C-alpha positions in Angstrom: -20.9 -39.2 -16.0 -19.3 -38.5 -12.6 -20.9 -36.2 -10.2 -19.0 -33.0 -9.3 -18.6 -34.3 -5.7 -17.0 -37.6 -6.7 -14.0 -36.1 -8.7 -11.6 -37.1 -5.9 -10.6 -33.6 -5.0 -10.5 -32.3 -1.4 -13.1 -29.6 -0.7 -13.6 -26.9 1.9 -17.2 -26.2 2.8 -18.4 -22.9 4.2 -21.8 -22.4 5.7 -23.7 -19.1 5.6 -27.2 -18.1 6.4 -29.6 -18.0 3.4 -31.8 -14.9 3.5 -34.9 -16.6 2.3 -34.7 -19.9 4.2 -34.3 -20.8 7.8 -31.6 -23.3 6.9 -28.0 -22.6 6.2 -26.8 -23.0 2.6 -23.4 -24.4 1.9 -20.8 -23.5 -0.6 -18.1 -25.9 -1.7 -14.7 -24.8 -2.8 -11.7 -26.8 -4.0 -9.2 -26.8 -1.2 -6.5 -25.4 -3.6 -8.7 -22.3 -4.2 -9.0 -21.6 -0.5 -5.4 -22.2 0.3 -4.1 -20.2 -2.7 -5.6 -17.0 -1.3 -4.2 -17.7 2.2 -0.7 -18.5 0.7 -0.8 -15.3 -1.3 -1.6 -13.2 1.8 1.2 -14.9 3.7 3.7 -14.3 0.9 2.7 -10.6 0.8 3.1 -10.3 4.6 6.6 -11.8 4.3 7.6 -9.5 1.5 6.4 -6.5 3.6 8.3 -7.7 6.6 11.5 -8.1 4.4 11.2 -4.5 3.1 10.7 -3.1 6.6 13.7 -5.0 7.9 15.8 -3.8 4.9 14.7 -0.2 5.6 15.6 -0.5 9.3 19.0 -2.0 8.5 19.8 0.8 6.0 18.6 3.4 8.5 20.9 1.8 11.2 23.8 1.9 8.7 23.3 5.5 7.9 22.8 6.4 11.6 26.0 4.5 12.6 27.9 6.3 9.9 26.9 9.7 11.0 26.9 9.2 14.8 29.8 6.8 15.3 32.2 6.6 12.3 32.3 10.3 11.3 33.3 11.5 14.8 36.0 8.9 15.0 37.5 9.8 11.7 37.5 13.5 12.5 
């Protein structure tokens, strides 16, 4: 049987202080699990940025219509 550490996957190791021991315990995660959360946060930030840009462009279109085009047409 293979040990869990020799499965060939890349791992990220995080160290944190253990409350009962003076040494730091480590926790191992598969690299895909760590990067999945980061990629999800990045995707969410890009979607929020896209919605803000869309809102600003629509507001500029409405503002240009009322402040520039309407006076010219009248």
